[in-house]
C-alpha positions in Angstrom: 65.1 189.9 365.8 64.3 189.3 362.1 66.8 188.5 359.3 68.1 191.4 357.2 69.3 191.4 353.6 70.2 194.7 352.0 71.7 195.5 348.7 73.9 198.6 348.6 77.0 200.4 347.5 80.0 199.9 349.7 83.4 201.7 350.1 86.3 202.1 352.4 86.5 205.3 354.3 90.0 206.0 353.1 89.0 205.4 349.5 85.4 206.6 349.0 85.8 207.0 345.2 86.1 203.2 344.8 82.5 202.1 345.2 81.5 198.4 345.0 78.0 196.9 344.8 77.1 194.1 347.2 74.7 192.6 349.7 74.8 192.6 353.5 73.0 189.7 355.3 72.4 189.4 359.0 70.4 186.9 361.0 70.3 185.8 364.6 71.6 182.3 363.6 74.7 183.5 361.7 77.3 186.3 361.8 76.9 189.2 359.4 78.2 188.6 355.9 79.0 191.1 353.1 79.0 189.7 349.6 80.8 192.1 347.1 80.8 192.2 343.3 84.4 193.3 342.9 87.3 194.3 345.3 87.3 197.2 347.7 91.0 197.5 347.3 93.7 196.0 345.2 95.9 193.4 346.9 99.4 192.7 345.7 101.2 189.4 346.2 103.0 189.6 349.5 100.7 192.3 350.9 99.5 191.5 354.4 95.8 191.7 354.9 94.9 193.5 358.1 92.9 191.6 360.7 91.6 194.6 362.6 88.1 195.9 361.9 
């Protein structure tokens, strides 16, 4: 399988109005990575970040 690098606009399904530009990379040697230019959601001090995907 070849490596993939795609630029795109990303958003959370529960907040589709908040769009963030970024790049998705994937290769057989490494896990997928999503690099974002900005946050998908605001995180407050003390908020727990969910670990489920």
